[in-house]
N, C-alpha and C positions, 0 to 999 in steps of 0.2 A: 504493500500500500504506500510505503514511503517513496518507492520508486515512481509510482504514479503521481504522488503529490509534487515530486521534484520536477515533473514534466507538465504541470498544469498550464504553464504558459503556452504550450504547444497545442492545447485543446481549445477549440472554438465552439461556441453555441451558434447553431445555424441561424442566419437571418432570413427574412422572407424572400429576399432576392437571390439567395444561394441555391444553386442546383445541387441536389444530393443524389449521387449515384450509388445504388445498392442492389441493383438487379443483375449487373453484368460488369465484368472486368473491363477497364478501358484499354487494356493492351491485348487481351485475348477474349475468347468467348466463354470463359469460366463464369459460373453462376453460383449462387448459394447452394444449389443442388449438386455441384461438382464435389468430388471427393474431399478436396481441401477447403471447401467453402469459399467465402468471399471476405476480404478485409477492407473496411471502409476507413480511410484516413480521416481522423477526427479534426484535422486542420483544413484540408482542401476539399473533403467530402467526395473524393474520387475513390472508386472501388478497384481492388486488385485481387487476382487469384493468388493461391498459395505460392506458385512458382515465381510471381512477379512482385510481390510486396516488398521484398528486399531491395529491388531496384529503386522503388519509390523512396525507401528509407535512405538509400545511398545518395539519391539525387536531392532530396528535400531536407533530410534530417528529421522528418516528422516521425516520432516514435509511438504514438498512441493510436490504436486501431480498434474498431468494433468488428469482431468476427461474427459472421452470420452463417449458420449452417441449417439447411432445410432437409427434413426427412419426411417421406410420404406417410400420410395418415391412412388408416383403414377406411375403405369406401363403404358407407352404409348402403344397404340395398334400396332403401326407401328415400334416398336423397332427392328432395324436390327440385324441379327445374326452376331456375331463376328467370323472371320476366325481364327482358331487356328494355331499357329506356333510352339507349343511345344506339344509333345506327353505326355499329362498330363491332370488331371482332377482337377478342383477346384483351380487352380493357375493362375496367370496372364500369358496370352499367351496360356493357355490350352483350353480345350473344355468348351464351355458355357453350364452350367447346368440349364440355365433359372432361376437362383435365382433372387429374386427381388433386386433392388438397394436400398441403404440406404444413408441417409444424416447424416454426422457427426457433432456433436455439441461439443464444447470444453469449458472448464473452468479451471482456476487455483484454486486449493483447498489447504488450509493450515490447517493442523491438529495441535492440537487435537480438535479445536472448529469448524472445517469445514467452515472456512472463505472462501468465494468464490470471485473470481475476473474474469471479462470477458476476453475472448481471442477470436480474436485478440484485442489488445488495445495498443495505442501509449504510454499510461501512464506506461506500464509495463517496468521494468528495461531491458536494452538491453540484458543482460546475460540471462534473463528468455525468452525473445523473441527468441533469437538464439537457446536456448536449446529446446524450444517447437517446433519451426519450424523444427529443425533437427529430433525430434521424429516423427513428423507428416509426413515429407517427406521420411524418411527412410522406407524401407521394413521391416516389422515386422520379428522378429527372427523365428516365427512359419512358415511364408511363405517361408523365406529363406531356412530353413531346408527342407521344402517340395519340393521346386524347386531343391535343391541340391540332394535330394534323387531321383527325377525323372531323373535328368541328370547325375546321378552317373555312369550310364552304358556306357557313352560315351567312346569309345575305338578308338585307332588309329591302322592303319595297320603297322605291324612290318616291319622294314627295312630288316629283314632276310627272310620274307615270300616268296617273288617272286623268289628268287634264293637260296632257302634252299638246302644245300647239304645233301643227304640221302645215307647212306652206303648200299651197296649190300651185306649184311651179312647173308641173308637167314632167317631173323627173321620173323615169322608169329605169329601175336597176336591172341590168342584164344578168343572166345566170352564171356568166363566166367572163373572163377577159378583163377583170378589174385592174385598175391602175390608179395610183394616187393622182388627184387632179393637179397637184403642184410639183410632182417629181416623178421619177421613173419607178418608184417602189411598187412591186406587185404582191408583196406579202405584208402581214401585220397592218391590214387596212381596216378602217372603221367607217361605218355608214352612220352619218348623223341623222337621227330620227326626226329632226325638225325640217331640214332643207334638202335631205337626200345626198349631200356631198359625200364623196368617198375620199378619205384622206389617210395618210400613214400615221402610225402610232408614235410613241415617245422614242427618243434616241437614248441609247444606253451610254454609260460613261465612256466606253471604249470606242464609240462611234458606230457600233452596230445597232440593230433595231431599226426604228423609223427615223423620220426627220422632224418630228414634233408638229407636223402640219395639222393634225387633228386637234391637238390641244391649243395650238395657235389660232385655229379657226374659232374655237370656243371663246378664247380671250377677246376676239373681235366681235363675234355675233351673240355670245352668251346663250347659244343653243345647247342645252345641258346634257342630253342623252345621246349615246352612240352605241351601236352594236358591232362587235367584231365580225367581219365577214370570214366565213370559213368555220365559225362555231355555230351557225344556224343549221343544225343538223336534225334529222328526223330519225335518229336511231332510238333504241329503247330508252336511253336516259333522257333524251330530249323530249320524248313523247310523254314524259311524266313518270318515269321509273328510274330507280337507282339500281344498277346492275353490277354486282360485284362478286368476285371469286371467294369461295369459302375455303380458305387454306388449301387452295389448289385442287380440291376434290371436285369431281364433276357434279357439283350441286350449287344451285344458285337461289338467291332470295330476291323477290321483287316486292317493292313497296311503293304504293301510289303516293305521289306528293302533290295531289290536287290538280294535275294536268298542266302546271306552269312549265314553261320551257326552261328548265333548270340549267341545261348545259350551254345555252346561248350566253355569250359573254357580253353583258350590258354594263356600261360604265357611265357614272354620273360625274361630270367634271366639277360641278358646283359642290356636290357632296363628297367628292374625292374618294370614291369607293365603287367597287363592283356591286351592282344592285339588281333587284328583281323588277321586271316590268311585266305585270300581269296582262297587259294589253299589247304585248309584243307582236302577236300575230296580226292584230288590227293595225298596228303602226307599220308593220312590214307591208301589209296589203296596200297601204297608201302609195307605196313606191313600186307596185306591181309584183310583189313577192307573195304569192298565194300560199301561205304556210298552212292554213287550215286544211285545205284539200291535200296538200303534201303530207301532212301528218296522218291523215286517214289512209291515204293510199300507201304510204310507206309502212305504216303499222301492219297493214294486211300483207305487204310484201315481206316484212320482217318476220311475221308469224310463219309464213310459208317457208322462208329460208331456215328458220329455227327448226321447223319440223323435218326438213330434208337436208339442205346443204350443210347447215351448221352441225347437225347431229352426225352427219358423215364426216365433217372436218374434225370434230371432237374425237371420233373413233380412230380416224386415220392418223392424225398428228400425234395424239397421245398414245397411239398403239393400244387402245383399249381392247380387251378381249384376248390379247396375246399373253402367253405364258412368259413374261419377261423375267430375266434373272437380275435380282438386285446386285449392285456393285458397291464395294466398300474399299477404302484405302486412300492413299495420297492422290489428289486430283479428282476424287469421286465424292465430294462433299456437297450435299444439297443445301439450298437456302430456304429458310422458313418464309412463307408468305405472310407479310405484315398486314395484309389487306390490300388487294389491288397493287401489289408490288412485283407481280410476275414479270412485268416489262423490265424491271431492274435486274431480277434474278437471271432471266434468260440472257440479257446483254452481258452481265458481268461474268457469267460462266464462260461465254465465248471469248471475251476480252482476256481473261486470265488463262486461256489456253494458248495465247500467243507468246512468242519468245520474249518480245519486248517488255510486256507487263510482268511476265513471270520473272525475268531477270532483274528488273528494276525493283520490284517490291517483295520478292521472295528469295531468290538465289543471291541477289546482290545486296540485300538489306535485311539485317536481322531485326527482330522485334526490339532488342536492346538498343541498337543504334537509333532506330526510329524514336524510341522513347527518350533517349538521352538528348536528341536534337530537337525534340518537340517543345512547344511552349508549355507554360505551367499547366494548362488544361489540354491534354492531348485529344480530348473528345471533340474539339473544334478544329483540329489540324488535319487537313486532307491527306497529307503524306502519312501521318500516323494511322489513319483509318484505312487507307488503301493497303498499307503494310499489314495491318491487323486482318483485313479481309483476305489478302493473299495467303497469309499463313494459315488462316482458318480453312480456306478452300483447298490448299495444295499440300499441307503437311500430313493430312490423314488423321490428325489427332481427334477430330470430331466425326470422322466417317466410320462409325462402328455401328453394328446392329443395336437398335434400341432394346432395352430390357422391359419386360412386362411383369409386374408383381401381381400376386393373387389378391383377392378382395380383402384379405386380412392386413395387407401392407407389410407382411413379413418379408424382410430383406432376403431371407434364405430361400424363399419360395419365388424365385424369379426365372423367367425363360427369355431367350433371345427371340426377337421378332425379325421379320424379313425386311423391315424398313429402318431407316435411320431418323434421328430427331432433326438433323440439320442444324444450321446456325442462323440466327436472326440478324440481318444486316442493319440493325437499328441505327447505330452510331454512324456508320458510313452513309446511310440515307439522310440522316440529319445534317451531315456536313455537306454532302454533294448537292443537297436540295435547299440549303440555307438561302433564304430570301428569294428563292425562285417561286413565282406565283403559281406554278402548276405542280412541279415535282415535290413541293413541300406539303401538298395535300395528300389525301388518301384516294384521290380519283385515279382511275386507270389512265395511263399515258401512252404516247407513241414511242415504241422502242427506238425508232430512228432518231427522234428528237432527243431522247435521253442519251443515246450514244454520242451524238454531236455535242451535247452539253458536257458530258464526261470528258471528251477529248479536249474541249475548250478549257475546262478547269485544270486538267492535268498539264496542259501546255502552259497555262499561266503560272502554276506553282513551280514549273521547271524552267522559267525564264532565266536566261543566263547560263543554263546548263543543257544546251540542246543535245549533246551527246548522250546524256542520261534520260532525255525525254522519250518515254515509250510511245507517246502519241505520234511521233514522227514515223513510226513503222507503218502507219496508215496514210501518211501524207504523200501527195503526188501533185505534179504540175499539169495544168491544162492549157493548151494553146489554141486560140481561136484565130482562124484565117479568114479575112474579109477580102473579096475581090469584086470591085465595081465594074461597070460596063466599059470603063476605059482599059480594062485588062490589068491595071495596077493593083497592088495588094497592100494590106496592113495586117500586122500580127499583134494580138493582145494575149498576155499571159496572166494566169491566176493559179492559186493552189486550192486544193480541196481534200477532204478525207473520205468522201463517199462518191460513188458514181451512181447517180439516180437515173434510172432507165424507164422510158416509156415502153408499153407493151403493145406491139403491133398485132392486134387480134386478127386482122385481115390476113396475116401470114400463118394462120393455124395450119398444122399438117394433117389434121383429121377432119377436113371439110366435108367429106362424104358422110361420116358418122354424124356430124352436126346437122346436115340436111335431113337425114333420117330422123334425128331427134326432134327437129322442128316440126316435121310431119306428125310424129307421134304426139307431140305436145298439142298441136292443133286438134287432133282427133280427140284427145282426152278432154281438152277444154270444151269442145262441142258437146261432149257427153256429160260435162260437169264432173269429171273424175280428176283426182289428184295424181300427180306423178310420184312414183316412189324414188327414194334416193338412188337405188341401183339403176333406174332408167335415165337419170339425168346425165347428160354428156356435156363436158366442158371443153372449150377450145384448148389445143395443145400448141404452144408457141415455143420454138427453140430459143434458148438463151442467146445464141449467136446472132439471131435476128434482132433481139433487143439491143445488143451491143452495136450492131450496124446502124440502128436508128440514131444512136448517139453521134456517130460520125457522119451521118447522111447530110448532104447539102441542104441548106435552108435559105430561102429567099428573104431578104430584108428590103422593105420598101421605104421610100423617102430617106435613103441614105445619102448624106452630103459628101460628095466626092471632092477632095481638094485638087484632084487632077482636072476635073471638068468645071469646078467652081459652080456646081449645081447639084440639085438632088436627083438621085437616080436609084436604080435597083442594084443591090449587092448580093452576093452569095456567101453565106457563112458556113464553114466547116470547122470541126473541132477534133483534136487529137490529144494524146498524152505526151508530155515531155519527159516523164519518168514513170517507171513501173514500181509501185511501193512494195514493201515486204508483204503486206496484207492488203488485198483489194476487196473492199466492201461494196457489194452491189445492192442497191435499193430498188425494189420492184414497185413501180407506181400503180398499185392495185386499186387505189381509192380515187374515184373521179366524180365530177359533178355534171349531171346531164341537164338537158334543156328542162326548164321548169323548176330549177333548183332541186332536182331530185338527186341526193347523194347515192352513190352506188359503189359497191365493191365488185371489182371484176372477178367473176368466177372463172378463173383460167389456170391451167397448168403450165408451168415453165419447165421445159425439158432442159435441165441443167446437168451437163456432163461432169464427170469426176475431174477432168482436166480441161483447161481451155488455153488457147494460144492467142493473145491479143497483140502480137508483134506488129501486125498491120495497122494498129491504132496509134503507133508512135508518130508524133509530129516532129519534123526535122527542121522547122523554121524556114527562113528565107532561102530560096533556091537560086542558083546562079542565073537561071533564065528569067527570074522574076524581078520586077521593078516596084519599089515601094511607092505608095502614095506620097506626094510631096508634103513637106511640113508647111505650116501656115507662114504667112509673111512675117508675123511677129517673131517667130523663131529664126527666120532668115536674118532678122535685124539683130540677132544676138540674144534674144530672150528664150531661155530653154526651160522646159518643165521637168521637174524631178520625176522620173518614171516610176520610182517606188511609191511616191505619193499618189500619182495618177492611178496606178494599178490598185492600190488600197481603196481608193475612192470608187473605182469601177467594181471592185468586189462587193461593194455595198449596194450596187444596183444602178449607179449613175452612168451616163453615157461618156464617151471618150472626150469630145470637145469641151463640155462643161468642166470635166475633171482637169484638163490641161489649163483651162482658164483660171481655175481655182488655185492651182499650184503656182502659175506665173504671177497672178495678181497678189499673191501673198509672199512673193520672193522665195518660194520653196521653204518657208519657215517651218513647216511641219504639217502632219495630218490634221491635227485639231484646228489649226488656223485655216487650212484649206477648206475643211468641212464647214467651218463657220461662215467663210466667204461664200461657199456654194449655197448654203441654206438661205443666206440673205439675198442671193441673186437668182434664185430658181425661176422667178417670174419675169426676169429680163427677156424682152422679146427676141434678143439675139443670142440667148444663152447657148443655143445649139449650133450657132454659126461658127465657122473657123475664126481663129484669132487673126486680127489684122494689125498693121502698124499703128493705125489710128486708135486702137484699143490698148495701147501700151499703158500699163498700170502706173499709178502713182506709187512712190515708195511705201512699202508695207511697214506698219508700226506694230511691233509685238505688244499685244494687250497686257501681257504679264509685266513688261517693262513699264508700261503706263501705270499699272497698279503699284509697282514698286515706288515710283516717284510720288504717286498720290499718298502712299503710306508715309513719305517723308514730310507731308504737309502741303504739297503743291497742288494747285488746281489742275483738273484734268486737261483743260485747254492749254495751259502752260506746259504741262508734261508732254503733250503731243507735239507742240511746236518745237520744244527743245530736242526731243528725240528725232524729229524730222530734220532738224538742222544739224544734228550730230551723227547721222546715219545709224541711229539706233543704239549708240554707245551710252550706257547710263552714266558713267563717270564724266564723259564729255558733256552730256546733257545737263548734269548738275552744275558743272562749271559754267556752261553756257547760260543757265538761269541766273547765276549770281553775277556773271560778267557778260551781259548780252552785247552783241556788236553795236557799234555806234549807229544811232538812228532808230534802234529798235525800242519801242516804248510800251509794247503790249506785254512785256515779260516782267512787270514790276511786282507780280504776286510772289511772295516768298513764304516759307513756313511760318506758322502762327507763333513760334517761339519768339521772344523778344530779342534774342541774340542772333546775329548773323552767323551762320555756320562757317562761313569762309573766314571769320575773324577768330574763331576758336581753334587753337592748335590741337593737333591729334596727340593722344597720350604717347609718351616716349620714355626710353630708359635704356639700361644695359641689356645685352642679349642673352642673359642667363634665366632659365625658367625651371620650375619644379612641377612635377605631375601632381594634380589634385583631383582629377576626376576621369572616369571612363564611362562611355555608353557602349555596351556590347550587344551584338545581334546574334541570335541563334536561329538558323533556318536557311532555306535556299533562296529566299528573295526578301527584299525590304517590305513587300506587301503581305508577307506571312511570317510565321515564326514568333519570336519573342525578344523584347528588349529588357536589359537589366542595367542599372547604374551602380557604379562603385565610386565612393567619395572618401578622400583622405580627411578625417575629422579627428581632432584632439589626439594627434599622434598615432592614429591607427586607421586602417582601411575598413570601411563599412559598406556592406552590400544593401542596396535598395531594390528589392524584387517585388514590385507592386506594393501590397500591404504587408510584406514580410521583410524582416532583416535577418542577417545570419552571420555565421562564422566566416570572416573575410579570408582567413588563411586557406580554408578548404575551398571556398568559392574561387579565389584567385588561382589556386593550384589547378583547379578544374579547367579554368579558362586557358591558362598557358600550357597545360598538359592534359588535353582532352582525352577521354577514353579511347581505347583502340577502335579504329573504324570510323571515328568521327572526323570527317574531312571537310565539312561545310562551315567550319568556324574561322577559317584563316583569311578569308577575303570576300569581298563583294564580287558579283559577276563582272568579268573582264570584257573588254570590247572584243577580244578575240573569240569570246564565247557567244557572240551574236548569232542568233539562229539564221540570219541572212547569209552568214559566212560559211555555214555548214551545208554542203550539198544534200539534196533530198536523196533518200535511198533509191537505188535503181538497180536494174539487172535485166535479164531476159524476160520476154513477155509470156512465159509459160507458167500456169498456175494450177494448183490442185485444190479441190474443195475440202475444207476442214471444219466448217461450221454452218449451221442454219439457225435462224430465229424465225419461227413460224407463228402466225397469228390466227386465232379462231374467233370469229364474230363478224358483225356487220360494220364495225367502225374501229379505228385504232384506239378510241377512247372507251371501249367496252370490250368484253370478251376475255381472252386469255392468251398468254405467250408461253411458248415452249422452246427449249434449245436442244439441238442435236449436234454433237461434237465427235469428230473422228479422232479417237485416242487409242494409242497402242494397237493400231491395226484393226480397229473395230469401231462401229458407230455406237454412241452412248446417248441416251435420252436423259435430259435434265428437266424435270417437271417440278419446279419448286424444290421441295425437300425430298422428292423421289428421284433416285438415280438408278438406272437399269440399262442392261444391254439392249440395244435397239435391233430388232429383227427386220424392220421395214421402214427405214428413215424416209420421211416425206420430202425428198429432194426436189419434187416438182411443185411443192406448195409453199415454199418459204417466202417470207416477206423481206428478209435480209440474208444475203449469201456472203459468206466469208471465205475468200480464196487466199491461199498461201503461195508466194512465188517459189517456183522450183529453181533453185540456184544451179549454176553449172550447165 
């Protein structure tokens, strides 16, 4: 007890804002049910398994832990079912999944000698009793986040919905071909429900997303409500049902929500929130979108598909009815469905079967290194959670047959089952989905969108270390060739991570069978009979034809030719400039037909085990080709930075406006060019080539203007000074205090009474002593953790957020980091710029190694399953079920993963 009293300063009583982890280890997937139980740090409230708690003690010095061990209770035969009051699974108030109940046992443990004290005990210090009681009584952070995700979709009815004013301006919205009215964006478009304008959404901090035209339109017009185009669907969810997977079993629950169009994304700019519009169908009808008839027709279609096609898809993709052999061991670990998380599970299983991700987060990085380099809270660190997930999936530690106890709960009376429990990717999902409006919810998501989001996040945290970036194994270059009627050409380059392919249904190889099927269907319809699933015939399209569609020539009308100085027709073709280690093919199975009817193409893709795309390589400008001439402005010496131009073009803008933006901002950078472009999108000559007459005025860096303003100068004065000094802040400051003779408009000076020019700078001898350090832990300044060390009262003191510590140990750790810690010595160097590292490349031969298949009528409902080629055999990963695949659905996949065959 005295040992505990001597460590009371390291015990904290949780505050309401503290997140308490007590369900799962933050380094591994150990739980209180694990053999060693779980240890909760009574200072940081992070949880650790028996194998890892020593690491935390060594890193933080926190000695006091609450040990939690759970043992199964006997199951009473007459246990009543609990009535759910929350539309959720596996959380308090949600649906009862009939899991056994457990009894919790608690102890106080003091490290490093694992001294144990019983709890509860009246002999414990009051501070310890209060702290432990608070930990036990509080809902764990894991469950809090899960409940928050389930309830994140709660929306209120907009105050504008019932009496929304709609203008009779004759606007009729077409079913396809949408484009922002003020730029070239064709995605992330919003239909204003007052005036029918179609404008792009908000711009993200990195320049991606929209161009803010929708919100800018609201700022001018004050028309409050807009609906996102592409979310107005008539699938089961949109028709008034919530459709979700029940822990990956082929069982579904349907709940009426009053017929409101819940899945349509309606936003109120005035209320600054996603809202419900009960009259959305009526408001859409005003602009020619007949949603009421669509809903009725599509529900009938959906019911028919559920009876036939979907049931067939379920059986085929999940290999239902087959005597499958369960698989266990390293690389065969299932992922528990958290509730509509099958899109994440299927994607991550395939991703971690690739060499790049396996090497980066498993073979090349131990859990110890990831923990030592993580910030104080590893649960919010993507690198830590990717490493945790990789070790959980690939080590085999958790891929063992589940045990089943008899009803008495006697541990001796247990038997092995043919399934595994799997691991729940809670912490990883929480990190990867943080602040994302869709992935942070419990709604079903598009596996493709999640894959791209994952790649984007991984690329960000590996900025400055491109060699270690596993996302680069998916990255490749695309080159577009434009040839106008003059015969001259232009080449544009961009990079991507997926090859999205249209499906040319007209190239089906089973046209005779399709004709016979159409005759049979007509006969059955005439008799009022339904087709059986065995009678339905789907088109079969070779994958090679889909690839050829990507490279096929496409006509572009109204193309401005600098060779002809006029608009003409051009032909665009595309090819790859590099062949990635892994080629991801996305099949565009979801289309929108006339009348706003969303449809999933019921089509088979004949995907061979190996493909050769060598003919798709683009070799750039050929000796016989002549480039389209540059504009007159560039002839005069003004040259656009092509990197800036290509980055802008990758966001959806056209070539000429991008060049103008770069030139008119003196190639200052992407952000400056983007701001110029957004402010000039409505210029009548924005698409015209640059001429000498359009030579721009010198660009003034806004950040430098802000710097001078922070000194106390007026904005106008700052701009004039920077203009006169070619953007040099030091010269501009000198220019303000000593303006040229005759200049009278620069008399505004900082508000201080003293003239800065009259005050001498501090000076003295050149000897200094070290008094402070700010150290960074992590791979990027935008992630990781910062710690301060300050020399005070003759000793070094560490300031680690709200904690201080032994400076000798901390300083020793900084200058002599643990073995394997390599990211502590420097910030990213210029030589590590991703632009300096060539994209992976090789021959164009690939072999199929993975499938992500989708079951359902929409990417936002249904179920995802992965099939992976491992150890010379196909394996099915269906959430927490892992088994040998006898009949992989290679012709039904939504995403195909091909690995390049080297040599």
